[in-house]
C-alpha positions, 0 to 999 in steps of 0.5 A: 087907528079909530077903532069900529065904535068910534067911527060909530060913534061919529056917524050917530053923531053925524049933525043935519046942518053938515052933508052927508058927503065924503070919501070912505077910506078902508082898510084894504085901501079902497077909496069910496065917495058917499052921498048919503048913509044909513046905519045899523048895528055894524055896518055903514050903509054907503049910497054914491052918485054914480055907479062903480065898475059893477055898477053898484051905487050902494056898499055896505061896510064894517065900521071896523075896517074904516080908515079914514074918513076924508071931508068934500065939505069946504065949511070951516073946520067949527063946524065939525064940534058937534062930531067932537073934534076941538081946537087945541090949547 
């Protein structure tokens, strides 16, 4: 599982050419769709396009509770090389 430091580095390197959207999954098994994000030293601030059941559109999440990131972008996998991903071999 990735550490908070690795998640922070990934979000810091997010290129302008990729949509700033996806679905964040926490270690508490919560899924949070987002349409934009901002960073601080230890937190990720995500913005939703519609409010949750409590009316909130923005959520602050500690990097160390991020379990995975689901990407809704249908683009080619090569677009993610700038985030450090490479083809095997």
